[in-house]
C-alpha positions as CSV (number, residue, x, y, z in Angstrom):
1,X,0.0,0.0,0.0
2,X,2.8,2.4,0.9
3,X,4.4,1.5,-2.5
4,X,1.1,2.4,-4.2
5,X,0.9,5.9,-2.6
6,X,4.6,6.5,-3.4
7,X,4.0,5.7,-7.1
8,X,0.8,7.8,-7.1
9,X,2.6,10.8,-5.5
10,X,5.4,10.6,-8.1
11,X,2.8,10.4,-10.9
12,X,1.0,13.6,-9.6
13,X,4.3,15.5,-9.3
14,X,5.3,14.5,-12.8
15,X,1.9,15.3,-14.2
16,X,1.8,18.7,-12.5
17,X,5.3,19.5,-13.8
18,X,4.3,18.4,-17.2
19,X,1.3,20.7,-17.1
20,X,3.4,23.6,-16.0
21,X,5.8,23.0,-18.8
22,X,3.0,22.8,-21.3
23,X,1.4,26.0,-20.0
24,X,4.7,27.8,-20.1
25,X,5.3,26.5,-23.6
26,X,1.9,27.8,-24.7
27,X,2.5,31.2,-23.0
28,X,5.9,31.7,-24.7
29,X,5.0,30.3,-28.1
30,X,5.3,32.9,-30.9
31,X,1.7,33.6,-32.0
32,X,2.8,35.8,-34.9
33,X,0.9,38.8,-33.5
34,X,2.5,41.9,-32.1
35,X,1.1,45.3,-31.0
36,X,3.0,48.6,-31.0
37,X,1.5,51.6,-29.3
38,X,2.4,55.1,-30.5
39,X,1.5,57.9,-28.0
40,X,1.3,61.0,-30.2
41,X,1.4,64.7,-29.3
42,X,2.1,67.7,-31.6
43,X,2.4,71.5,-31.5
44,X,3.4,71.7,-27.9
45,X,4.6,75.1,-26.7
46,X,3.9,74.9,-23.0
47,X,5.8,72.6,-20.7
48,X,3.4,73.3,-17.8
49,X,-0.4,72.8,-17.7
50,X,-2.6,75.5,-19.1
51,X,-6.3,76.5,-18.4
52,X,-5.5,77.2,-14.8
53,X,-3.6,73.9,-14.5
54,X,-6.5,71.8,-15.7
55,X,-5.2,70.8,-19.1
56,X,-1.9,69.6,-20.7
57,X,1.5,69.5,-19.2
58,X,4.5,67.4,-20.2
59,X,4.5,65.7,-16.8
60,X,1.0,64.4,-17.6
61,X,2.2,63.3,-21.1
62,X,5.0,61.3,-19.4
63,X,2.5,59.6,-17.1
64,X,0.3,58.7,-20.1
65,X,3.3,57.1,-21.8
66,X,4.2,55.2,-18.7
67,X,0.7,53.9,-18.3
68,X,0.7,52.3,-21.8
69,X,4.2,51.1,-21.5
70,X,3.4,49.2,-18.3
71,X,1.0,47.0,-20.3
72,X,2.9,47.1,-23.6
73,X,6.7,47.5,-23.5
74,X,6.5,48.4,-27.2
75,X,5.1,51.9,-26.5
76,X,6.8,54.9,-28.1
77,X,6.2,58.6,-27.4
78,X,6.1,60.6,-30.7
79,X,6.2,64.4,-31.3
80,X,4.8,65.4,-34.7
81,X,6.7,68.8,-34.9
82,X,6.5,72.3,-33.4
83,X,7.9,72.1,-29.9
84,X,10.9,74.5,-29.5
85,X,9.0,77.5,-30.8
86,X,7.0,79.6,-30.4
87,X,7.0,79.8,-26.6
88,X,6.9,82.4,-23.9
89,X,10.4,81.2,-22.9
90,X,12.1,82.2,-26.2
91,X,12.6,85.8,-25.3
92,X,14.0,85.0,-21.9
93,X,17.5,84.3,-20.8
94,X,19.2,81.7,-18.6
95,X,22.9,81.7,-17.8
96,X,23.5,84.6,-20.1
97,X,21.9,83.0,-23.2
98,X,18.5,83.0,-24.8
99,X,16.5,80.0,-23.7
100,X,15.3,79.3,-27.2
101,X,13.5,76.0,-26.5
102,X,15.9,74.5,-24.0
103,X,13.1,74.2,-21.5
104,X,11.2,72.0,-23.9
105,X,14.1,69.7,-24.8
106,X,14.9,69.0,-21.1
107,X,11.2,68.4,-20.4
108,X,10.9,66.0,-23.3
109,X,14.0,64.2,-22.3
110,X,12.6,63.7,-18.8
111,X,9.2,62.6,-20.2
112,X,10.9,59.8,-22.2
113,X,10.3,61.2,-25.7
114,X,11.3,58.5,-28.3
115,X,11.0,60.1,-31.7
116,X,10.4,63.6,-33.2
117,X,10.2,65.3,-36.6
118,X,10.8,68.9,-37.5
119,X,7.9,71.3,-37.5
120,X,8.0,74.5,-39.4
121,X,8.6,76.5,-36.2
122,X,11.8,74.5,-35.3
123,X,13.4,76.8,-37.8
124,X,12.3,80.0,-36.1
125,X,15.8,80.4,-34.6
126,X,19.3,80.7,-35.8
127,X,21.3,77.7,-37.1
128,X,23.3,77.8,-33.8
129,X,20.2,77.9,-31.6
130,X,18.7,74.9,-33.3
131,X,21.9,73.0,-33.3
132,X,22.2,73.6,-29.5
133,X,18.7,72.1,-29.0
134,X,19.5,69.1,-31.2
135,X,22.7,68.5,-29.2
136,X,20.8,68.6,-25.9
137,X,18.2,66.0,-27.1
138,X,18.2,62.4,-26.0
139,X,15.6,61.2,-28.6
140,X,15.7,60.2,-32.2
141,X,15.0,62.8,-35.0
142,X,13.7,61.5,-38.4
143,X,13.9,64.0,-41.2
144,X,12.8,62.8,-44.6
145,X,12.6,66.0,-46.6
146,X,14.5,68.7,-44.6
147,X,18.2,69.0,-44.7
148,X,21.0,71.2,-43.4
149,X,22.3,73.8,-45.9
150,X,25.9,74.5,-45.3
151,X,28.2,76.9,-47.2
152,X,29.1,74.4,-49.9
153,X,26.9,71.4,-49.3
154,X,23.5,70.1,-48.3
155,X,23.6,67.4,-45.7
156,X,21.4,65.7,-43.1
157,X,21.1,67.4,-39.7
158,X,23.1,65.6,-37.0
159,X,24.3,66.1,-33.5
160,X,27.7,67.8,-33.4
161,X,28.6,67.2,-29.8
162,X,28.9,63.4,-30.1
163,X,31.8,62.0,-32.0
164,X,30.6,59.7,-34.8
165,X,27.0,60.7,-34.3
166,X,24.6,59.2,-36.9
167,X,23.0,61.8,-39.2
168,X,19.3,62.1,-38.9
169,X,17.8,59.4,-41.1
170,X,15.4,60.0,-44.0
171,X,13.7,56.8,-43.2
172,X,14.0,54.8,-40.0
173,X,13.3,51.1,-39.3
174,X,12.0,50.4,-35.8
175,X,12.7,46.8,-34.6
176,X,10.3,45.5,-32.0
177,X,9.8,42.2,-30.1
178,X,7.1,41.1,-27.7
179,X,7.1,38.7,-24.8
180,X,6.3,35.6,-26.8
181,X,9.1,36.3,-29.3
182,X,7.1,37.9,-32.2
183,X,9.3,40.4,-34.0
184,X,8.3,43.2,-36.4
185,X,9.9,46.0,-38.3
186,X,8.1,49.4,-38.6
187,X,9.3,51.9,-41.2
188,X,9.0,55.6,-40.2
189,X,8.9,58.6,-42.6
190,X,9.0,62.2,-41.3
191,X,7.7,65.0,-43.4
192,X,7.7,68.8,-42.9
193,X,6.0,71.6,-44.8
194,X,8.2,74.5,-46.0
195,X,6.1,77.3,-44.7
196,X,8.8,78.9,-42.6
197,X,12.0,78.5,-44.6
198,X,15.3,79.5,-43.1
199,X,18.5,80.1,-45.0
200,X,20.2,77.1,-43.4
201,X,17.4,74.7,-44.4
202,X,16.9,72.9,-47.7
203,X,13.6,71.1,-48.5
204,X,12.6,68.3,-50.8
205,X,9.0,68.1,-52.0
206,X,7.2,66.1,-49.3
207,X,4.8,63.9,-51.4
208,X,7.4,62.7,-54.0
209,X,9.9,62.1,-51.2
210,X,7.3,60.1,-49.2
211,X,6.6,58.0,-52.3
212,X,10.2,57.3,-52.9
213,X,10.9,56.3,-49.3
214,X,7.8,54.2,-49.0
215,X,8.8,52.2,-52.1
216,X,12.2,51.7,-50.5
217,X,10.7,50.5,-47.2
218,X,7.6,48.5,-48.1
219,X,9.2,45.2,-48.9
220,X,11.6,45.1,-45.9
221,X,9.2,46.1,-43.1
222,X,5.8,44.9,-41.8
223,X,4.2,48.4,-41.8
224,X,5.1,52.0,-42.7
225,X,4.0,54.9,-40.5
226,X,4.3,58.6,-41.7
227,X,4.8,61.2,-39.0
228,X,4.0,64.6,-40.6
229,X,3.9,68.3,-39.9
230,X,1.8,69.7,-42.8
231,X,-1.7,70.7,-43.6
232,X,-4.5,68.2,-43.3
233,X,-5.2,68.5,-47.0
234,X,-1.6,67.4,-47.7
235,X,-2.0,64.5,-45.3
236,X,-5.2,63.5,-47.1
237,X,-3.3,63.7,-50.4
238,X,-0.5,61.6,-48.9
239,X,-3.0,58.9,-47.7
240,X,-4.6,58.9,-51.1
241,X,-1.3,58.4,-53.0
242,X,0.0,55.9,-50.5
243,X,-3.0,53.8,-49.4
244,X,-0.7,51.2,-47.9
245,X,0.4,53.4,-45.1
246,X,-0.4,52.0,-41.6
247,X,-1.2,55.5,-40.2
248,X,-0.4,59.2,-40.5
249,X,0.6,60.8,-37.2
250,X,0.2,64.5,-38.0
251,X,0.8,68.0,-36.6
252,X,0.4,71.6,-37.7
253,X,-3.4,72.1,-37.1
254,X,-3.9,73.0,-33.5
255,X,-7.5,72.1,-32.9
256,X,-7.2,68.3,-33.2
257,X,-8.0,66.3,-36.4
258,X,-9.3,62.8,-37.1
259,X,-9.8,61.9,-40.7
260,X,-9.9,58.6,-42.5
261,X,-8.9,58.2,-46.2
262,X,-9.4,54.7,-47.4
263,X,-7.9,52.6,-44.6
264,X,-5.4,55.2,-43.4
265,X,-6.2,57.1,-40.2
266,X,-4.9,60.7,-40.0
267,X,-4.6,61.9,-36.4
268,X,-3.6,65.2,-35.0
269,X,-3.8,66.0,-31.2
270,X,-4.8,69.3,-29.8
271,X,-2.0,71.8,-29.3
272,X,-0.2,72.1,-26.0
273,X,-1.0,68.5,-25.2
274,X,-4.6,69.1,-24.2
275,X,-5.1,65.7,-25.9
276,X,-3.0,62.9,-27.1
277,X,-3.7,60.1,-29.6
278,X,-2.6,56.6,-28.9
279,X,-2.4,54.6,-32.1
280,X,-2.5,50.9,-31.5
281,X,-0.8,49.1,-34.4
282,X,-1.5,45.4,-34.5
283,X,0.6,43.3,-36.9
284,X,-0.2,39.8,-37.9
285,X,3.0,38.2,-39.2
286,X,1.2,35.1,-40.4
287,X,-1.3,36.9,-42.6
288,X,1.0,39.9,-43.4
289,X,-1.7,42.3,-42.4
290,X,-2.0,45.1,-39.9
291,X,-4.7,47.3,-38.3
292,X,-4.2,50.7,-36.7
293,X,-6.7,51.9,-34.1
294,X,-6.5,55.4,-32.7
295,X,-7.6,56.2,-29.2
296,X,-8.1,59.9,-28.1
297,X,-6.9,60.7,-24.6
298,X,-7.7,63.9,-22.7
299,X,-4.7,65.2,-20.8
300,X,-6.4,66.7,-17.7
301,X,-6.5,66.7,-13.9
302,X,-7.4,63.0,-13.9
303,X,-3.8,62.2,-15.0
304,X,-1.1,62.6,-12.3
305,X,2.2,64.4,-12.8
306,X,5.2,62.3,-13.5
307,X,7.6,63.3,-10.7
308,X,10.8,63.4,-12.7
309,X,9.3,65.5,-15.5
310,X,7.5,67.8,-13.1
311,X,10.7,68.6,-11.3
312,X,12.2,69.8,-14.6
313,X,9.0,71.8,-15.4
314,X,9.1,73.5,-12.0
315,X,12.8,74.4,-12.5
316,X,12.0,76.2,-15.7
317,X,8.9,77.9,-14.3
318,X,11.1,79.4,-11.6
319,X,13.6,80.6,-14.2
320,X,10.8,82.1,-16.3
321,X,9.3,83.9,-13.3
322,X,12.6,85.5,-12.4
323,X,13.0,86.6,-16.1
324,X,9.5,88.1,-16.2
325,X,10.1,90.1,-13.1
326,X,13.2,91.7,-14.7
327,X,11.2,92.7,-17.7
328,X,8.5,94.4,-15.6
329,X,6.0,91.6,-15.5
330,X,4.4,90.0,-12.5
331,X,3.2,86.6,-14.0
332,X,1.0,85.6,-11.0
333,X,-0.9,89.0,-10.9
334,X,-4.5,88.8,-11.9
335,X,-5.4,91.4,-14.6
336,X,-9.0,90.2,-15.4
337,X,-10.8,88.9,-12.3
338,X,-14.1,88.0,-13.9
339,X,-16.2,88.4,-17.0
340,X,-16.5,86.8,-20.4
341,X,-14.0,84.4,-21.8
342,X,-11.5,85.8,-24.4
343,X,-11.5,84.1,-27.8
344,X,-8.0,83.4,-29.0
345,X,-8.8,80.5,-31.3
346,X,-6.8,80.7,-34.5
347,X,-9.8,79.6,-36.5
348,X,-11.4,82.9,-35.4
349,X,-8.5,85.3,-35.0
350,X,-7.1,84.6,-38.4
351,X,-10.5,85.2,-40.1
352,X,-12.2,87.9,-38.2
353,X,-12.0,90.1,-35.0
354,X,-12.8,88.6,-31.6
355,X,-13.2,90.1,-28.2
356,X,-9.5,89.2,-27.6
357,X,-8.2,90.9,-30.8
358,X,-10.3,93.9,-30.0
359,X,-8.8,94.1,-26.5
360,X,-5.4,94.1,-28.0
361,X,-6.2,96.9,-30.5
362,X,-7.8,98.9,-27.7
363,X,-4.7,98.5,-25.6
364,X,-2.5,99.7,-28.5
365,X,-4.8,102.7,-29.1
366,X,-4.6,103.5,-25.3
367,X,-0.8,103.7,-25.2
368,X,-0.6,105.4,-28.6
369,X,-3.3,108.1,-28.2
370,X,-2.2,110.2,-31.2
371,X,-2.4,107.4,-33.7
372,X,-5.2,107.5,-36.2
373,X,-5.0,103.7,-36.8
374,X,-3.6,100.8,-34.9
375,X,-2.7,97.5,-36.6
376,X,-1.2,94.1,-35.6
377,X,-0.9,90.7,-37.3
378,X,-3.0,87.9,-36.0
379,X,0.0,85.6,-36.0
380,X,1.2,87.5,-32.9
381,X,-1.4,85.5,-31.0
382,X,-0.3,82.0,-30.4
383,X,-2.8,80.9,-27.8
384,X,-5.2,79.0,-30.1
385,X,-7.5,78.7,-27.1
386,X,-9.8,80.7,-24.9
387,X,-8.8,82.6,-21.8
388,X,-11.2,82.1,-18.9
389,X,-11.1,84.5,-16.1
390,X,-9.3,84.9,-13.8
391,X,-6.7,85.9,-16.3
392,X,-3.1,86.5,-15.1
393,X,-0.3,88.5,-16.6
394,X,1.3,85.1,-17.5
395,X,-1.8,84.3,-19.6
396,X,-1.2,87.6,-21.5
397,X,2.5,86.8,-21.9
398,X,1.9,83.2,-23.2
399,X,-0.9,84.4,-25.6
400,X,1.6,86.7,-27.4
401,X,4.9,84.8,-26.8
402,X,6.8,86.8,-29.4
403,X,6.2,90.1,-27.6
404,X,7.8,93.0,-29.5
405,X,7.3,96.7,-29.4
406,X,4.8,99.1,-30.9
407,X,6.1,101.6,-33.5
408,X,4.5,104.6,-35.0
409,X,4.8,106.1,-38.4
410,X,3.1,108.6,-40.7
411,X,2.1,107.1,-44.0
412,X,0.1,108.1,-47.1
413,X,-3.4,106.8,-47.2
414,X,-2.5,104.9,-50.4
415,X,0.0,102.8,-48.5
416,X,-2.4,102.3,-45.6
417,X,-5.0,101.0,-48.0
418,X,-2.4,98.7,-49.6
419,X,-1.5,97.3,-46.2
420,X,-5.1,96.7,-45.3
421,X,-5.8,95.0,-48.6
422,X,-2.8,92.7,-48.1
423,X,-4.3,91.8,-44.7
424,X,-7.5,90.6,-46.4
425,X,-5.4,88.4,-48.7
426,X,-3.9,86.8,-45.7
427,X,-7.1,85.5,-44.3
428,X,-6.7,82.1,-42.7
429,X,-3.0,82.8,-41.9
430,X,-1.0,84.7,-39.3
431,X,-0.7,87.7,-41.7
432,X,-4.4,88.4,-41.4
433,X,-4.5,91.9,-39.8
434,X,-6.4,93.2,-36.8
435,X,-7.1,97.0,-36.6
436,X,-9.1,99.8,-35.2
437,X,-11.0,102.1,-35.8
438,X,-11.0,100.9,-39.4
439,X,-14.0,99.1,-40.9
440,X,-14.3,97.5,-44.3
441,X,-17.3,98.0,-46.5
442,X,-17.7,94.8,-48.6
443,X,-20.2,96.4,-51.0
444,X,-18.0,99.4,-51.9
445,X,-14.7,97.7,-51.3
446,X,-13.6,100.6,-49.2
447,X,-11.8,100.9,-45.9
448,X,-13.5,103.5,-43.6
449,X,-12.4,105.5,-40.6
450,X,-15.4,106.8,-38.6
451,X,-17.6,106.2,-41.7
452,X,-15.3,108.1,-43.9
453,X,-13.3,106.4,-46.7
454,X,-9.5,106.4,-46.2
455,X,-8.1,109.2,-48.4
456,X,-5.2,107.9,-50.5
457,X,-3.7,111.4,-50.6
458,X,-4.0,112.1,-46.9
459,X,-1.3,111.3,-44.3
460,X,-2.3,109.0,-41.3
461,X,-0.4,108.3,-38.1
462,X,-0.3,104.5,-37.8
463,X,0.7,102.5,-34.7
464,X,1.7,98.9,-35.5
465,X,3.5,95.9,-34.1
466,X,7.2,96.4,-34.9
467,X,7.3,93.0,-36.7
468,X,5.0,94.4,-39.4
469,X,7.4,97.1,-40.3
470,X,10.1,94.6,-41.1
471,X,8.4,93.6,-44.3
472,X,8.6,89.9,-43.3
473,X,4.9,89.2,-43.0
474,X,3.2,87.5,-45.9
475,X,2.2,89.8,-48.8
476,X,3.6,92.8,-46.8
477,X,7.2,92.9,-48.1
478,X,6.6,96.5,-49.2
479,X,6.0,97.6,-45.6
480,X,9.4,98.9,-44.4
481,X,10.8,102.3,-43.3
482,X,12.4,102.9,-46.7
483,X,9.0,102.9,-48.5
484,X,8.6,106.4,-49.9
485,X,5.0,106.5,-48.7
486,X,6.2,106.5,-45.1
487,X,6.9,110.1,-44.5
488,X,8.0,110.0,-40.9
489,X,9.1,107.5,-38.3
490,X,8.5,108.4,-34.7
491,X,11.4,107.7,-32.3
492,X,10.8,105.0,-29.8
493,X,10.6,105.9,-26.2
494,X,13.0,103.5,-24.5
495,X,12.4,104.6,-20.9
496,X,11.9,101.8,-18.4
497,X,8.5,100.1,-18.3
498,X,7.2,102.1,-21.3
499,X,4.2,100.1,-22.4
500,X,5.1,100.6,-26.1
501,X,8.3,98.5,-25.5
502,X,6.3,95.3,-25.4
503,X,2.8,94.8,-26.7
504,X,2.0,92.6,-23.7
505,X,2.9,95.5,-21.4
506,X,0.6,97.7,-23.4
507,X,-2.3,95.2,-22.8
508,X,-1.5,94.9,-19.1
509,X,-1.3,98.7,-18.7
510,X,-4.6,99.1,-20.5
511,X,-6.3,96.5,-18.3
512,X,-4.9,98.2,-15.1
513,X,-6.3,101.5,-16.3
514,X,-9.8,100.0,-16.3
515,X,-9.8,98.9,-12.7
């Protein structure tokens, strides 16, 4: 009997061991399926939360990535362009140098950014400034159609502080593997529109470049993903011409986009990380098929701050506050305690006037009481959101991150009319002009001041944002001090705290006068 139980015990042990081995074998067997999760953000100009701390923030983006990575190690954080500019930090200094996006690079490093492409605003700065930011980055840059123009050659951008650094690839193959041993290769293409060309940048046409690179990739990878920073119309054209793409992770539009062309999903998150898309790419190696499913995530108070990233954010917030104080700003001071929300949405400010644009022109008129007309370009406003009271000085600063002074000049009515007509041509772009007290009569095609048509022979005193007088705005190349129709330039008052020195100071001064 004892012998029977001994044999039975050994049988049970062997059976259980066999079952465990079988179960483990099943668990580790390559099933031929693998999922890759892309956490996508784009057009992020604020490292800290906005909307009174309720939305956005790189520390929350970091937490979102960590959440997905815990369940799927093949999770990658992607930035689809526009992150080092424009920003309220870019006019500030740290350690004797302009910050110029350094705060964003350090925050993205801390957040675990994996891959980025150039947006058009990455080229707002000098060659040196951009190179410094590239050298500071810990993530991969993919640049399919933008190249570095040197004196005698055109080459890929690359890090210059690392010996033997690999130039930014035109196409990149991402190798992934999951727990059961399934492997896959994902081809990445990165495209940028040429709307903000700099002398040190050379562009290739995006669509033809994408076609060429896709053809080079398609037979050696399991799926090809395009990360783009261009208009949604160009993304739709890309999806139409390359229906085999797995997905298009896009940027440039700020209000968020989801569009499907054929089987290709086009996703663009809201600016300043108010939302993020998570694109779940499922690849079946046995059938050689894939599916891409986008999930929209709201970045809000329900998401905790990643401690490491938030430490970096707080460091830069302190640096910024010290800078603002030296420039005459008190960022925490409330300038509008209550009242209606201010509309700074680009879809509105670049097409018509809003209560926010009218506030700005009223402020300009207040600090320039002798001006007959005040004008600024809508591209000065980079908020693309609404401001909900209480509104602080920081909200004004971040709404117009470029700042810049207000200049005054006497000009012939003929030139003033030419300027205003150019503003109409710039509708839907940053060159769309805001002004007062001018009105436009559609029926007569006349610009009016106090119900009187502007006289082409009369001279008008015009106050405008100093950027406009550089001639660099779209369709306004003729607007510069050397234009013979400008008969007088008024000297700038450079005394401390003069509100004309910075359009944001003008707004704050005006708001203070109304209390």
